[in-house]
N, CA, C and O of each residue as an XYZ file, in Angstrom:
324
protein
N     -21.484     -6.085      7.440
C     -20.297     -5.478      8.130
C     -20.609     -4.109      9.016
O     -21.158     -3.163      8.451
N     -20.324     -4.042     10.117
C     -20.664     -2.645     10.572
C     -19.807     -1.595     10.264
O     -18.600     -1.731     10.067
N     -20.515     -0.395     10.216
C     -19.445      0.789      9.641
C     -18.807      1.278     10.721
O     -19.382      1.241     11.809
N     -17.408      1.861     10.593
C     -16.761      2.224     11.388
C     -17.076      3.686     11.727
O     -17.447      4.531     10.913
N     -16.870      3.878     13.103
C     -17.253      5.290     13.540
C     -16.093      6.051     12.971
O     -15.001      5.597     12.628
N     -16.596      7.502     12.923
C     -15.607      8.681     12.661
C     -14.373      8.529     13.710
O     -13.227      8.787     13.344
N     -14.582      8.218     14.665
C     -13.248      8.270     15.444
C     -12.236      7.194     15.344
O     -11.020      7.263     15.519
N     -12.985      6.180     15.024
C     -12.257      4.762     14.347
C     -11.610      5.047     13.186
O     -10.445      4.679     13.037
N     -12.195      5.650     12.336
C     -11.549      6.050     11.015
C     -10.578      7.147     11.118
O      -9.591      7.187     10.383
N     -10.829      8.050     12.018
C      -9.574      9.121     12.172
C      -8.430      8.523     12.984
O      -7.286      8.935     12.790
N      -8.647      7.701     13.761
C      -7.129      7.135     14.390
C      -6.664      6.075     13.297
O      -5.459      5.824     13.272
N      -7.540      5.397     12.344
C      -6.814      4.598     11.525
C      -5.907      5.665     10.357
O      -4.804      5.387      9.888
N      -6.593      6.735     10.107
C      -5.899      7.768      9.164
C      -4.645      8.239      9.793
O      -3.664      8.518      9.105
N      -4.651      8.356     11.392
C      -3.540      8.918     11.830
C      -2.459      7.732     11.714
O      -1.347      8.074     11.312
N      -2.637      6.549     11.982
C      -1.835      5.218     11.777
C      -1.420      5.391     10.540
O      -0.219      5.636     10.436
N      -2.214      5.326      9.291
C      -1.565      5.556      8.071
C      -0.871      6.541      7.858
O       0.164      6.347      7.221
N      -1.190      7.927      8.309
C      -0.200      9.055      8.195
C       1.378      8.822      8.754
O       2.410      9.122      8.153
N       1.274      8.297      9.873
C       2.625      8.122     10.515
C       3.086      6.700     10.130
O       4.226      6.736      9.667
N       2.694      5.775     10.164
C       3.404      4.571      9.816
C       3.450      4.032      8.174
O       4.448      3.458      7.739
N       2.539      4.229      7.542
C       2.671      4.271      6.353
C       3.191      5.351      5.085
O       3.896      5.059      4.119
N       2.690      6.471      5.381
C       3.212      7.755      4.708
C       4.425      8.281      5.178
O       5.124      9.066      4.537
N       4.724      7.768      6.510
C       5.990      8.586      7.393
C       5.921      9.943      7.619
O       6.919     10.661      7.576
N       4.499     10.455      7.921
C       4.442     11.851      8.097
C       4.781     12.256      9.747
O       4.316     11.654     10.715
N       5.578     13.262      9.790
C       5.747     13.782     11.394
C       4.884     15.139     11.489
O       4.415     15.714     10.507
N       4.758     15.534     12.737
C       4.012     16.472     12.885
C       4.436     17.909     12.326
O       5.494     18.457     12.636
N       3.514     18.429     11.497
C       4.049     19.713     10.868
C       4.240     19.300      9.526
O       4.663     20.164      8.758
N       4.009     18.105      9.051
C       4.297     17.631      7.476
C       2.896     17.263      7.056
O       1.988     16.912      7.810
N       2.849     17.397      5.712
C       1.539     16.890      5.122
C       1.538     15.889      3.938
O       2.625     15.514      3.500
N       0.423     15.450      3.413
C       0.565     14.472      2.451
C      -0.934     14.886      1.590
O      -1.906     15.443      2.099
N      -0.813     14.489      0.315
C      -2.017     14.636     -0.283
C      -2.947     13.422      0.088
O      -2.684     12.290      0.495
N      -4.184     14.096     -0.215
C      -5.350     12.908      0.202
C      -5.211     11.521     -0.711
O      -5.375     10.437     -0.151
N      -4.935     11.580     -1.987
C      -4.999     10.586     -2.662
C      -3.837      9.718     -2.488
O      -3.817      8.620     -3.044
N      -2.864     10.122     -1.757
C      -1.922      9.281     -1.395
C      -2.326      8.441      0.043
O      -2.109      7.257      0.298
N      -2.926      9.377      0.806
C      -3.399      9.101      2.127
C      -4.533      7.964      2.025
O      -4.677      7.037      2.821
N      -5.363      8.244      0.801
C      -6.413      7.325      0.528
C      -5.709      5.846      0.356
O      -5.968      4.874      1.066
N      -4.966      5.867     -0.502
C      -4.000      4.611     -0.763
C      -3.670      3.867      0.535
O      -4.007      2.723      0.840
N      -3.059      4.604      1.126
C      -2.430      4.346      2.432
C      -3.319      3.626      3.396
O      -3.199      2.468      3.795
N      -4.375      4.649      3.751
C      -5.615      4.204      4.605
C      -6.175      3.051      4.060
O      -6.490      2.217      4.909
N      -6.399      2.746      2.875
C      -7.056      1.667      2.353
C      -6.326      0.266      3.154
O      -6.920     -0.652      3.720
N      -4.977      0.444      2.995
C      -4.311     -0.569      3.493
C      -4.287     -0.945      4.728
O      -3.901     -2.081      5.006
N      -4.742      0.046      5.814
C      -5.054      0.097      7.276
C      -6.546     -0.431      7.184
O      -7.140     -0.508      8.260
N      -7.045     -0.704      6.345
C      -8.515     -1.299      6.293
C      -9.587     -0.035      6.282
O     -10.767     -0.262      6.551
N      -9.226      1.045      6.024
C     -10.006      2.283      6.120
C     -10.851      2.227      4.902
O     -10.178      2.026      3.890
N     -12.157      2.347      4.694
C     -13.342      2.037      3.850
C     -13.025      3.801      3.369
O     -12.783      4.698      4.177
N     -13.099      3.940      2.038
C     -13.012      5.227      1.214
C     -14.395      6.013      1.678
O     -14.334      7.220      1.913
N     -15.360      5.455      1.774
C     -16.849      6.073      2.079
C     -16.362      6.631      3.676
O     -16.647      7.808      3.895
N     -15.799      6.032      4.566
C     -15.668      6.354      5.784
C     -14.619      7.456      5.747
O     -14.534      8.170      6.746
N     -13.940      7.644      4.881
C     -12.472      8.612      5.130
C     -12.819      9.873      5.345
O     -12.262     10.504      6.244
N     -13.671     10.375      4.656
C     -14.345     11.782      4.623
C     -14.610     12.174      6.174
O     -14.088     13.141      6.728
N     -15.469     11.304      6.753
C     -15.932     11.436      8.094
C     -14.702     11.443      9.143
O     -14.608     12.134     10.158
N     -13.928     10.644      8.716
C     -12.762     10.469      9.828
C     -11.966     11.740      9.804
O     -11.516     12.339     10.780
N     -11.857     12.073      8.479
C     -10.740     13.348      8.552
C     -11.427     14.514      8.911
O     -10.644     15.420      9.198
N     -12.616     14.818      8.998
C     -13.394     15.718      9.464
C     -13.391     15.738     11.266
O     -13.264     16.696     12.029
N     -13.557     14.490     11.513
C     -13.302     14.140     13.028
C     -11.955     14.654     13.513
O     -11.862     15.467     14.433
N     -10.877     14.128     12.831
C      -9.490     14.340     13.187
C      -9.326     15.786     13.173
O      -8.718     16.284     14.120
N      -9.789     16.570     12.215
C      -9.556     17.961     12.022
C     -10.401     18.670     13.245
O      -9.828     19.643     13.733
N     -11.550     18.362     13.754
C     -12.442     18.560     14.785
C     -11.561     18.521     16.032
O     -11.437     19.542     16.709
N     -10.914     17.326     16.380
C      -9.996     17.185     17.202
C      -8.461     17.911     17.324
O      -7.737     17.842     18.317
N      -8.213     18.488     16.300
C      -7.011     19.195     15.978
C      -5.915     18.273     15.870
O      -4.751     18.550     16.158
N      -6.343     17.127     15.430
C      -5.256     16.046     15.046
C      -4.546     16.480     13.761
O      -3.339     16.242     13.735
N      -5.081     17.071     12.698
C      -4.678     17.485     11.540
C      -5.557     18.445     11.000
O      -6.743     18.599     11.294
N      -4.623     19.318      9.877
C      -5.499     20.573      9.217
C      -5.722     19.668      8.063
O      -4.875     18.943      7.542
N      -6.923     19.794      7.743
C      -7.792     19.134      6.382
C      -8.005     20.203      5.617
O      -8.442     21.259      6.075
N      -7.670     19.990      4.199
C      -7.666     21.178      3.306
C      -8.551     20.389      2.304
O      -7.899     19.902      1.381
N      -9.866     20.153      2.273
C     -10.730     19.260      1.293
C     -10.481     20.050     -0.051
O     -10.158     19.454     -1.078
N     -10.609     21.109     -0.009
C     -10.521     21.781     -1.362
C      -9.392     21.820     -2.289
O      -9.588     22.032     -3.485
N      -8.020     21.595     -1.731
C      -6.819     21.342     -2.181
C      -6.475     20.094     -2.252
O      -5.608     19.789     -3.070
N      -7.075     19.073     -1.409
C      -6.657     17.674     -1.413
C      -5.644     17.448     -0.871
O      -4.788     16.719     -1.371
N      -5.475     18.247      0.708
C      -4.330     17.437      1.330
C      -4.579     17.663      2.635
O      -5.583     18.322      2.906
N      -3.724     17.170      3.713
C      -3.804     16.944      5.022
C      -2.490     17.354      5.636
O      -1.469     17.139      4.982
N      -2.398     17.959      6.902
C      -1.085     18.154      7.709
C      -1.314     17.674      9.079
O      -2.384     17.939      9.627
N      -0.462     17.034      9.647
C      -0.343     16.380     10.700
C      -0.133     17.711     11.787
O       0.630     18.647     11.547
N      -0.932     17.595     12.965
C      -0.554     18.589     13.713
C       0.091     17.610     15.166
O      -0.131     16.410     15.328
N       0.811     18.384     15.983
C       1.372     17.681     17.161
C       0.570     17.117     17.793
O       0.932     15.959     17.999
N      -0.720     17.441     18.380
C      -1.692     16.811     18.924
C      -2.027     15.434     18.058
O      -2.125     14.368     18.665
N      -2.174     15.486     16.815
C      -2.283     14.239     15.760
C      -1.078     13.205     16.047
O      -1.222     11.987     16.158
N       0.125     13.908     16.146
C       1.255     12.948     16.371
C       1.202     12.496     17.548
O       1.528     11.310     17.541
N       0.905     12.932     18.732
C       0.679     12.640     20.131
C      -0.304     11.222     20.064
O      -0.041     10.147     20.603
N      -1.520     11.556     19.234
C      -2.542     10.730     19.241
C      -2.555      9.273     18.550
O      -3.378      8.365     18.662
N      -1.304      9.357     17.758
C      -1.028      8.507     16.926
C      -0.043      7.197     17.458
O       0.136      6.056     17.032
N       0.502      7.988     18.630
C       1.374      7.107     19.363
C       0.751      6.027     20.207
O       1.465      5.255     20.848
């Protein structure tokens, strides 16, 4: 099976945040909760870190790896639509 690109994974993460966790711009979620919801969207756990870093680089979300949470930005909200 082909590995997902970081962009594909980032977009799946946004979908999981908005549609499964029901996060809106400015709100956040714990990585563990996101991991569970992202897996339901078909995101492989090993791709998740690269996707989160990609999304943070695009300013779609703020990724705090050390504390285990993410916050959706306005740009991330728009990218998820």
